PyMOL commands that place a pseudoatom at each C-alpha (Angstrom):
pseudoatom trace, name=CA, resn=UNK, resi=1, chain=A, elem=C, hetatm=0, pos=[-67.960, -56.758, -262.206]
pseudoatom trace, name=CA, resn=UNK, resi=2, chain=A, elem=C, hetatm=0, pos=[-71.315, -56.522, -262.703]
pseudoatom trace, name=CA, resn=UNK, resi=3, chain=A, elem=C, hetatm=0, pos=[-71.277, -59.842, -264.004]
pseudoatom trace, name=CA, resn=UNK, resi=4, chain=A, elem=C, hetatm=0, pos=[-69.678, -61.159, -260.950]
pseudoatom trace, name=CA, resn=UNK, resi=5, chain=A, elem=C, hetatm=0, pos=[-72.120, -58.773, -258.841]
pseudoatom trace, name=CA, resn=UNK, resi=6, chain=A, elem=C, hetatm=0, pos=[-75.092, -60.534, -261.216]
pseudoatom trace, name=CA, resn=UNK, resi=7, chain=A, elem=C, hetatm=0, pos=[-73.652, -63.545, -261.000]
pseudoatom trace, name=CA, resn=UNK, resi=8, chain=A, elem=C, hetatm=0, pos=[-73.262, -63.591, -256.467]
pseudoatom trace, name=CA, resn=UNK, resi=9, chain=A, elem=C, hetatm=0, pos=[-77.273, -62.056, -256.667]
pseudoatom trace, name=CA, resn=UNK, resi=10, chain=A, elem=C, hetatm=0, pos=[-77.841, -65.048, -258.857]
pseudoatom trace, name=CA, resn=UNK, resi=11, chain=A, elem=C, hetatm=0, pos=[-76.272, -67.175, -255.897]
pseudoatom trace, name=CA, resn=UNK, resi=12, chain=A, elem=C, hetatm=0, pos=[-77.751, -65.910, -252.568]
pseudoatom trace, name=CA, resn=UNK, resi=13, chain=A, elem=C, hetatm=0, pos=[-81.249, -65.812, -254.643]
pseudoatom trace, name=CA, resn=UNK, resi=14, chain=A, elem=C, hetatm=0, pos=[-81.082, -69.712, -255.526]
pseudoatom trace, name=CA, resn=UNK, resi=15, chain=A, elem=C, hetatm=0, pos=[-79.677, -70.589, -252.157]
pseudoatom trace, name=CA, resn=UNK, resi=16, chain=A, elem=C, hetatm=0, pos=[-81.514, -68.419, -250.190]
pseudoatom trace, name=CA, resn=UNK, resi=17, chain=A, elem=C, hetatm=0, pos=[-84.659, -69.591, -252.737]
pseudoatom trace, name=CA, resn=UNK, resi=18, chain=A, elem=C, hetatm=0, pos=[-84.113, -73.778, -252.132]
pseudoatom trace, name=CA, resn=UNK, resi=19, chain=A, elem=C, hetatm=0, pos=[-83.508, -72.822, -248.472]
pseudoatom trace, name=CA, resn=UNK, resi=20, chain=A, elem=C, hetatm=0, pos=[-86.840, -70.853, -247.981]
pseudoatom trace, name=CA, resn=UNK, resi=21, chain=A, elem=C, hetatm=0, pos=[-88.212, -74.492, -249.914]
pseudoatom trace, name=CA, resn=UNK, resi=22, chain=A, elem=C, hetatm=0, pos=[-86.115, -76.502, -247.963]
pseudoatom trace, name=CA, resn=UNK, resi=23, chain=A, elem=C, hetatm=0, pos=[-87.501, -74.624, -244.221]
pseudoatom trace, name=CA, resn=UNK, resi=24, chain=A, elem=C, hetatm=0, pos=[-90.848, -74.574, -245.843]
pseudoatom trace, name=CA, resn=UNK, resi=25, chain=A, elem=C, hetatm=0, pos=[-91.232, -77.955, -246.668]
pseudoatom trace, name=CA, resn=UNK, resi=26, chain=A, elem=C, hetatm=0, pos=[-89.230, -78.982, -243.351]
pseudoatom trace, name=CA, resn=UNK, resi=27, chain=A, elem=C, hetatm=0, pos=[-91.753, -77.031, -241.113]
pseudoatom trace, name=CA, resn=UNK, resi=28, chain=A, elem=C, hetatm=0, pos=[-95.082, -79.003, -243.317]
pseudoatom trace, name=CA, resn=UNK, resi=29, chain=A, elem=C, hetatm=0, pos=[-93.258, -82.037, -243.344]
pseudoatom trace, name=CA, resn=UNK, resi=30, chain=A, elem=C, hetatm=0, pos=[-92.718, -81.539, -239.315]
pseudoatom trace, name=CA, resn=UNK, resi=31, chain=A, elem=C, hetatm=0, pos=[-96.113, -80.576, -238.595]
pseudoatom trace, name=CA, resn=UNK, resi=32, chain=A, elem=C, hetatm=0, pos=[-97.739, -84.149, -240.417]
pseudoatom trace, name=CA, resn=UNK, resi=33, chain=A, elem=C, hetatm=0, pos=[-95.554, -85.980, -239.001]
pseudoatom trace, name=CA, resn=UNK, resi=34, chain=A, elem=C, hetatm=0, pos=[-96.343, -84.356, -234.854]
pseudoatom trace, name=CA, resn=UNK, resi=35, chain=A, elem=C, hetatm=0, pos=[-99.982, -84.587, -236.331]
pseudoatom trace, name=CA, resn=UNK, resi=36, chain=A, elem=C, hetatm=0, pos=[-99.371, -88.496, -237.181]
pseudoatom trace, name=CA, resn=UNK, resi=37, chain=A, elem=C, hetatm=0, pos=[-97.714, -89.015, -234.111]
pseudoatom trace, name=CA, resn=UNK, resi=38, chain=A, elem=C, hetatm=0, pos=[-100.170, -87.173, -231.873]
pseudoatom trace, name=CA, resn=UNK, resi=39, chain=A, elem=C, hetatm=0, pos=[-103.079, -89.111, -233.432]
pseudoatom trace, name=CA, resn=UNK, resi=40, chain=A, elem=C, hetatm=0, pos=[-101.177, -93.095, -233.076]
pseudoatom trace, name=CA, resn=UNK, resi=41, chain=A, elem=C, hetatm=0, pos=[-100.871, -91.573, -229.539]
pseudoatom trace, name=CA, resn=UNK, resi=42, chain=A, elem=C, hetatm=0, pos=[-104.951, -91.280, -229.342]
pseudoatom trace, name=CA, resn=UNK, resi=43, chain=A, elem=C, hetatm=0, pos=[-105.298, -94.209, -230.834]
pseudoatom trace, name=CA, resn=UNK, resi=44, chain=A, elem=C, hetatm=0, pos=[-103.636, -96.346, -228.166]
pseudoatom trace, name=CA, resn=UNK, resi=45, chain=A, elem=C, hetatm=0, pos=[-105.372, -94.154, -225.761]
pseudoatom trace, name=CA, resn=UNK, resi=46, chain=A, elem=C, hetatm=0, pos=[-108.390, -94.828, -227.083]
pseudoatom trace, name=CA, resn=UNK, resi=47, chain=A, elem=C, hetatm=0, pos=[-107.993, -98.486, -227.425]
pseudoatom trace, name=CA, resn=UNK, resi=48, chain=A, elem=C, hetatm=0, pos=[-106.399, -98.778, -223.621]
pseudoatom trace, name=CA, resn=UNK, resi=49, chain=A, elem=C, hetatm=0, pos=[-109.555, -97.086, -222.531]
pseudoatom trace, name=CA, resn=UNK, resi=50, chain=A, elem=C, hetatm=0, pos=[-111.821, -99.139, -223.430]
pseudoatom trace, name=CA, resn=UNK, resi=51, chain=A, elem=C, hetatm=0, pos=[-109.947, -101.949, -222.948]
pseudoatom trace, name=CA, resn=UNK, resi=52, chain=A, elem=C, hetatm=0, pos=[-109.827, -101.210, -219.387]
pseudoatom trace, name=CA, resn=UNK, resi=53, chain=A, elem=C, hetatm=0, pos=[-113.820, -99.768, -219.763]
pseudoatom trace, name=CA, resn=UNK, resi=54, chain=A, elem=C, hetatm=0, pos=[-114.754, -103.599, -220.852]
pseudoatom trace, name=CA, resn=UNK, resi=55, chain=A, elem=C, hetatm=0, pos=[-112.013, -104.962, -217.274]
pseudoatom trace, name=CA, resn=UNK, resi=56, chain=A, elem=C, hetatm=0, pos=[-113.934, -102.901, -215.103]
pseudoatom trace, name=CA, resn=UNK, resi=57, chain=A, elem=C, hetatm=0, pos=[-117.549, -104.181, -216.549]
pseudoatom trace, name=CA, resn=UNK, resi=58, chain=A, elem=C, hetatm=0, pos=[-116.575, -107.557, -216.481]
pseudoatom trace, name=CA, resn=UNK, resi=59, chain=A, elem=C, hetatm=0, pos=[-115.944, -106.821, -212.687]
pseudoatom trace, name=CA, resn=UNK, resi=60, chain=A, elem=C, hetatm=0, pos=[-118.963, -105.074, -212.030]
pseudoatom trace, name=CA, resn=UNK, resi=61, chain=A, elem=C, hetatm=0, pos=[-121.104, -107.693, -213.893]
pseudoatom trace, name=CA, resn=UNK, resi=62, chain=A, elem=C, hetatm=0, pos=[-118.875, -110.577, -211.686]
pseudoatom trace, name=CA, resn=UNK, resi=63, chain=A, elem=C, hetatm=0, pos=[-118.998, -108.806, -208.688]
pseudoatom trace, name=CA, resn=UNK, resi=64, chain=A, elem=C, hetatm=0, pos=[-123.057, -108.557, -208.966]
pseudoatom trace, name=CA, resn=UNK, resi=65, chain=A, elem=C, hetatm=0, pos=[-123.485, -112.255, -210.148]
pseudoatom trace, name=CA, resn=UNK, resi=66, chain=A, elem=C, hetatm=0, pos=[-121.289, -112.981, -206.417]
pseudoatom trace, name=CA, resn=UNK, resi=67, chain=A, elem=C, hetatm=0, pos=[-123.400, -111.364, -204.385]
pseudoatom trace, name=CA, resn=UNK, resi=68, chain=A, elem=C, hetatm=0, pos=[-126.312, -112.642, -205.561]
pseudoatom trace, name=CA, resn=UNK, resi=69, chain=A, elem=C, hetatm=0, pos=[-125.121, -115.880, -205.733]
pseudoatom trace, name=CA, resn=UNK, resi=70, chain=A, elem=C, hetatm=0, pos=[-124.572, -115.502, -202.001]
pseudoatom trace, name=CA, resn=UNK, resi=71, chain=A, elem=C, hetatm=0, pos=[-127.941, -114.604, -201.354]
pseudoatom trace, name=CA, resn=UNK, resi=72, chain=A, elem=C, hetatm=0, pos=[-129.336, -117.256, -202.719]
pseudoatom trace, name=CA, resn=UNK, resi=73, chain=A, elem=C, hetatm=0, pos=[-126.555, -119.576, -200.465]
pseudoatom trace, name=CA, resn=UNK, resi=74, chain=A, elem=C, hetatm=0, pos=[-127.333, -117.936, -197.834]
pseudoatom trace, name=CA, resn=UNK, resi=75, chain=A, elem=C, hetatm=0, pos=[-131.265, -117.600, -197.842]
pseudoatom trace, name=CA, resn=UNK, resi=76, chain=A, elem=C, hetatm=0, pos=[-131.045, -121.199, -198.478]
pseudoatom trace, name=CA, resn=UNK, resi=77, chain=A, elem=C, hetatm=0, pos=[-128.887, -122.197, -195.618]
pseudoatom trace, name=CA, resn=UNK, resi=78, chain=A, elem=C, hetatm=0, pos=[-131.088, -120.152, -193.523]
pseudoatom trace, name=CA, resn=UNK, resi=79, chain=A, elem=C, hetatm=0, pos=[-134.808, -121.909, -194.336]
pseudoatom trace, name=CA, resn=UNK, resi=80, chain=A, elem=C, hetatm=0, pos=[-134.193, -125.332, -192.401]
pseudoatom trace, name=CA, resn=UNK, resi=81, chain=A, elem=C, hetatm=0, pos=[-133.066, -123.567, -189.762]
pseudoatom trace, name=CA, resn=UNK, resi=82, chain=A, elem=C, hetatm=0, pos=[-135.450, -121.459, -189.309]
pseudoatom trace, name=CA, resn=UNK, resi=83, chain=A, elem=C, hetatm=0, pos=[-138.413, -123.772, -190.022]
pseudoatom trace, name=CA, resn=UNK, resi=84, chain=A, elem=C, hetatm=0, pos=[-136.474, -126.035, -187.054]
pseudoatom trace, name=CA, resn=UNK, resi=85, chain=A, elem=C, hetatm=0, pos=[-136.504, -123.092, -184.659]
pseudoatom trace, name=CA, resn=UNK, resi=86, chain=A, elem=C, hetatm=0, pos=[-140.121, -121.860, -185.466]
pseudoatom trace, name=CA, resn=UNK, resi=87, chain=A, elem=C, hetatm=0, pos=[-140.751, -125.737, -184.488]
pseudoatom trace, name=CA, resn=UNK, resi=88, chain=A, elem=C, hetatm=0, pos=[-139.106, -125.818, -181.505]
pseudoatom trace, name=CA, resn=UNK, resi=89, chain=A, elem=C, hetatm=0, pos=[-140.073, -122.755, -180.193]
pseudoatom trace, name=CA, resn=UNK, resi=90, chain=A, elem=C, hetatm=0, pos=[-144.002, -123.950, -180.811]
pseudoatom trace, name=CA, resn=UNK, resi=91, chain=A, elem=C, hetatm=0, pos=[-143.014, -127.037, -178.661]
pseudoatom trace, name=CA, resn=UNK, resi=92, chain=A, elem=C, hetatm=0, pos=[-143.753, -128.680, -181.728]
pseudoatom trace, name=CA, resn=UNK, resi=93, chain=A, elem=C, hetatm=0, pos=[-142.214, -132.239, -181.133]
pseudoatom trace, name=CA, resn=UNK, resi=94, chain=A, elem=C, hetatm=0, pos=[-138.874, -132.804, -182.699]
pseudoatom trace, name=CA, resn=UNK, resi=95, chain=A, elem=C, hetatm=0, pos=[-138.816, -136.431, -184.005]
pseudoatom trace, name=CA, resn=UNK, resi=96, chain=A, elem=C, hetatm=0, pos=[-136.570, -138.571, -184.855]
pseudoatom trace, name=CA, resn=UNK, resi=97, chain=A, elem=C, hetatm=0, pos=[-137.588, -138.555, -188.630]
pseudoatom trace, name=CA, resn=UNK, resi=98, chain=A, elem=C, hetatm=0, pos=[-137.314, -134.440, -188.677]
pseudoatom trace, name=CA, resn=UNK, resi=99, chain=A, elem=C, hetatm=0, pos=[-133.889, -134.434, -186.792]
pseudoatom trace, name=CA, resn=UNK, resi=100, chain=A, elem=C, hetatm=0, pos=[-132.764, -136.886, -189.599]
pseudoatom trace, name=CA, resn=UNK, resi=101, chain=A, elem=C, hetatm=0, pos=[-134.200, -134.786, -192.896]
pseudoatom trace, name=CA, resn=UNK, resi=102, chain=A, elem=C, hetatm=0, pos=[-132.600, -132.000, -191.196]
pseudoatom trace, name=CA, resn=UNK, resi=103, chain=A, elem=C, hetatm=0, pos=[-129.528, -133.755, -190.569]
pseudoatom trace, name=CA, resn=UNK, resi=104, chain=A, elem=C, hetatm=0, pos=[-129.451, -133.853, -194.563]
pseudoatom trace, name=CA, resn=UNK, resi=105, chain=A, elem=C, hetatm=0, pos=[-130.095, -130.420, -195.214]
pseudoatom trace, name=CA, resn=UNK, resi=106, chain=A, elem=C, hetatm=0, pos=[-127.237, -129.489, -192.283]
pseudoatom trace, name=CA, resn=UNK, resi=107, chain=A, elem=C, hetatm=0, pos=[-124.749, -131.702, -194.334]
pseudoatom trace, name=CA, resn=UNK, resi=108, chain=A, elem=C, hetatm=0, pos=[-125.931, -129.719, -197.444]
pseudoatom trace, name=CA, resn=UNK, resi=109, chain=A, elem=C, hetatm=0, pos=[-125.630, -126.620, -196.034]
pseudoatom trace, name=CA, resn=UNK, resi=110, chain=A, elem=C, hetatm=0, pos=[-122.905, -127.295, -194.697]
pseudoatom trace, name=CA, resn=UNK, resi=111, chain=A, elem=C, hetatm=0, pos=[-120.923, -128.302, -197.796]
pseudoatom trace, name=CA, resn=UNK, resi=112, chain=A, elem=C, hetatm=0, pos=[-122.496, -124.906, -199.349]
pseudoatom trace, name=CA, resn=UNK, resi=113, chain=A, elem=C, hetatm=0, pos=[-120.969, -122.914, -196.969]
pseudoatom trace, name=CA, resn=UNK, resi=114, chain=A, elem=C, hetatm=0, pos=[-117.758, -124.593, -196.453]
pseudoatom trace, name=CA, resn=UNK, resi=115, chain=A, elem=C, hetatm=0, pos=[-117.497, -123.726, -200.522]
pseudoatom trace, name=CA, resn=UNK, resi=116, chain=A, elem=C, hetatm=0, pos=[-118.833, -120.758, -201.124]
pseudoatom trace, name=CA, resn=UNK, resi=117, chain=A, elem=C, hetatm=0, pos=[-118.910, -118.600, -197.781]
pseudoatom trace, name=CA, resn=UNK, resi=118, chain=A, elem=C, hetatm=0, pos=[-116.241, -116.585, -195.882]
pseudoatom trace, name=CA, resn=UNK, resi=119, chain=A, elem=C, hetatm=0, pos=[-114.235, -118.296, -192.908]
pseudoatom trace, name=CA, resn=UNK, resi=120, chain=A, elem=C, hetatm=0, pos=[-115.713, -116.808, -190.419]
pseudoatom trace, name=CA, resn=UNK, resi=121, chain=A, elem=C, hetatm=0, pos=[-119.284, -116.944, -192.036]
pseudoatom trace, name=CA, resn=UNK, resi=122, chain=A, elem=C, hetatm=0, pos=[-118.764, -121.137, -191.461]
pseudoatom trace, name=CA, resn=UNK, resi=123, chain=A, elem=C, hetatm=0, pos=[-117.177, -120.778, -188.429]
pseudoatom trace, name=CA, resn=UNK, resi=124, chain=A, elem=C, hetatm=0, pos=[-120.342, -119.184, -186.531]
pseudoatom trace, name=CA, resn=UNK, resi=125, chain=A, elem=C, hetatm=0, pos=[-122.123, -121.651, -188.661]
pseudoatom trace, name=CA, resn=UNK, resi=126, chain=A, elem=C, hetatm=0, pos=[-120.842, -124.056, -187.279]
pseudoatom trace, name=CA, resn=UNK, resi=127, chain=A, elem=C, hetatm=0, pos=[-121.328, -122.462, -183.523]
pseudoatom trace, name=CA, resn=UNK, resi=128, chain=A, elem=C, hetatm=0, pos=[-124.937, -121.973, -184.091]
pseudoatom trace, name=CA, resn=UNK, resi=129, chain=A, elem=C, hetatm=0, pos=[-125.374, -125.592, -185.469]
pseudoatom trace, name=CA, resn=UNK, resi=130, chain=A, elem=C, hetatm=0, pos=[-123.615, -127.166, -182.414]
pseudoatom trace, name=CA, resn=UNK, resi=131, chain=A, elem=C, hetatm=0, pos=[-125.453, -124.735, -179.905]
pseudoatom trace, name=CA, resn=UNK, resi=132, chain=A, elem=C, hetatm=0, pos=[-129.142, -126.120, -181.333]
pseudoatom trace, name=CA, resn=UNK, resi=133, chain=A, elem=C, hetatm=0, pos=[-128.024, -130.005, -181.486]
pseudoatom trace, name=CA, resn=UNK, resi=134, chain=A, elem=C, hetatm=0, pos=[-126.790, -129.925, -178.015]
pseudoatom trace, name=CA, resn=UNK, resi=135, chain=A, elem=C, hetatm=0, pos=[-129.710, -127.946, -176.483]
pseudoatom trace, name=CA, resn=UNK, resi=136, chain=A, elem=C, hetatm=0, pos=[-131.747, -130.205, -178.361]
pseudoatom trace, name=CA, resn=UNK, resi=137, chain=A, elem=C, hetatm=0, pos=[-129.873, -133.761, -177.179]
pseudoatom trace, name=CA, resn=UNK, resi=138, chain=A, elem=C, hetatm=0, pos=[-130.384, -131.953, -173.761]
pseudoatom trace, name=CA, resn=UNK, resi=139, chain=A, elem=C, hetatm=0, pos=[-133.236, -130.769, -174.089]
pseudoatom trace, name=CA, resn=UNK, resi=140, chain=A, elem=C, hetatm=0, pos=[-132.287, -127.055, -172.968]
pseudoatom trace, name=CA, resn=UNK, resi=141, chain=A, elem=C, hetatm=0, pos=[-133.410, -125.185, -175.908]
pseudoatom trace, name=CA, resn=UNK, resi=142, chain=A, elem=C, hetatm=0, pos=[-132.926, -121.305, -175.165]
pseudoatom trace, name=CA, resn=UNK, resi=143, chain=A, elem=C, hetatm=0, pos=[-134.445, -119.303, -177.813]
pseudoatom trace, name=CA, resn=UNK, resi=144, chain=A, elem=C, hetatm=0, pos=[-132.449, -115.908, -176.120]
pseudoatom trace, name=CA, resn=UNK, resi=145, chain=A, elem=C, hetatm=0, pos=[-129.027, -117.414, -176.479]
pseudoatom trace, name=CA, resn=UNK, resi=146, chain=A, elem=C, hetatm=0, pos=[-130.499, -119.159, -180.403]
pseudoatom trace, name=CA, resn=UNK, resi=147, chain=A, elem=C, hetatm=0, pos=[-131.063, -115.318, -180.740]
pseudoatom trace, name=CA, resn=UNK, resi=148, chain=A, elem=C, hetatm=0, pos=[-127.223, -113.851, -179.268]
pseudoatom trace, name=CA, resn=UNK, resi=149, chain=A, elem=C, hetatm=0, pos=[-126.388, -117.000, -182.020]
pseudoatom trace, name=CA, resn=UNK, resi=150, chain=A, elem=C, hetatm=0, pos=[-128.191, -116.265, -185.209]
pseudoatom trace, name=CA, resn=UNK, resi=151, chain=A, elem=C, hetatm=0, pos=[-127.766, -112.795, -185.278]
pseudoatom trace, name=CA, resn=UNK, resi=152, chain=A, elem=C, hetatm=0, pos=[-123.418, -113.238, -185.015]
pseudoatom trace, name=CA, resn=UNK, resi=153, chain=A, elem=C, hetatm=0, pos=[-124.343, -115.724, -187.870]
pseudoatom trace, name=CA, resn=UNK, resi=154, chain=A, elem=C, hetatm=0, pos=[-126.682, -113.260, -189.738]
pseudoatom trace, name=CA, resn=UNK, resi=155, chain=A, elem=C, hetatm=0, pos=[-123.788, -110.198, -189.280]
pseudoatom trace, name=CA, resn=UNK, resi=156, chain=A, elem=C, hetatm=0, pos=[-120.785, -112.325, -190.405]
pseudoatom trace, name=CA, resn=UNK, resi=157, chain=A, elem=C, hetatm=0, pos=[-123.582, -112.716, -193.659]
pseudoatom trace, name=CA, resn=UNK, resi=158, chain=A, elem=C, hetatm=0, pos=[-124.042, -109.372, -193.807]
pseudoatom trace, name=CA, resn=UNK, resi=159, chain=A, elem=C, hetatm=0, pos=[-120.067, -108.973, -193.613]
pseudoatom trace, name=CA, resn=UNK, resi=160, chain=A, elem=C, hetatm=0, pos=[-119.205, -111.454, -196.312]
pseudoatom trace, name=CA, resn=UNK, resi=161, chain=A, elem=C, hetatm=0, pos=[-122.215, -110.350, -198.711]
pseudoatom trace, name=CA, resn=UNK, resi=162, chain=A, elem=C, hetatm=0, pos=[-120.578, -106.838, -198.460]
pseudoatom trace, name=CA, resn=UNK, resi=163, chain=A, elem=C, hetatm=0, pos=[-123.747, -104.860, -197.663]
pseudoatom trace, name=CA, resn=UNK, resi=164, chain=A, elem=C, hetatm=0, pos=[-123.355, -103.910, -193.657]
pseudoatom trace, name=CA, resn=UNK, resi=165, chain=A, elem=C, hetatm=0, pos=[-119.972, -104.243, -191.841]
pseudoatom trace, name=CA, resn=UNK, resi=166, chain=A, elem=C, hetatm=0, pos=[-121.857, -103.494, -188.419]
pseudoatom trace, name=CA, resn=UNK, resi=167, chain=A, elem=C, hetatm=0, pos=[-123.184, -106.181, -185.758]
pseudoatom trace, name=CA, resn=UNK, resi=168, chain=A, elem=C, hetatm=0, pos=[-126.640, -106.675, -185.037]
pseudoatom trace, name=CA, resn=UNK, resi=169, chain=A, elem=C, hetatm=0, pos=[-127.824, -107.141, -181.872]
pseudoatom trace, name=CA, resn=UNK, resi=170, chain=A, elem=C, hetatm=0, pos=[-130.932, -107.532, -179.939]
pseudoatom trace, name=CA, resn=UNK, resi=171, chain=A, elem=C, hetatm=0, pos=[-132.032, -104.786, -178.016]
pseudoatom trace, name=CA, resn=UNK, resi=172, chain=A, elem=C, hetatm=0, pos=[-135.637, -106.149, -177.288]
pseudoatom trace, name=CA, resn=UNK, resi=173, chain=A, elem=C, hetatm=0, pos=[-137.122, -106.906, -174.051]
pseudoatom trace, name=CA, resn=UNK, resi=174, chain=A, elem=C, hetatm=0, pos=[-138.743, -110.785, -175.503]
for i in range(1, 174): cmd.bond("trace and resi %d" % i, "trace and resi %d" % (i + 1))
show_as sticks, trace
zoom trace
């Protein structure tokens, strides 16, 4: 009987010790496996974050380049108009050679705006040009009307660039 008891104790002890070893090993392997899964997820998330940062940086850079290009476009389009208005308002003679030169510039401005500006800006610019030509041809230029038209154009430009969305109006008395 003592042998049977020793045998039973030895079997239980060996199974219990093995179970303890299996439990300890599975616990250790479970922790290692969980840690590895977390590291893989963290690596994947870090790569995704870097990818999104790069895309955001490219978008910001493209937006800034677009902003500066539009500023340059609108500066170059405005210069011939300013020169023409200075000649008209100072009662200087507008010769046919001057108008031919302005016509070339107008065609260039129209093409540039058609390619790079919003349709709203383009349409308002064309209204401004139509008024300018009509008033020169009929000798009925009115600076107050021109001012309203140019301020509509500049308001549309500001919206297109993204600076402001409000309308510019003249509040003076001259």
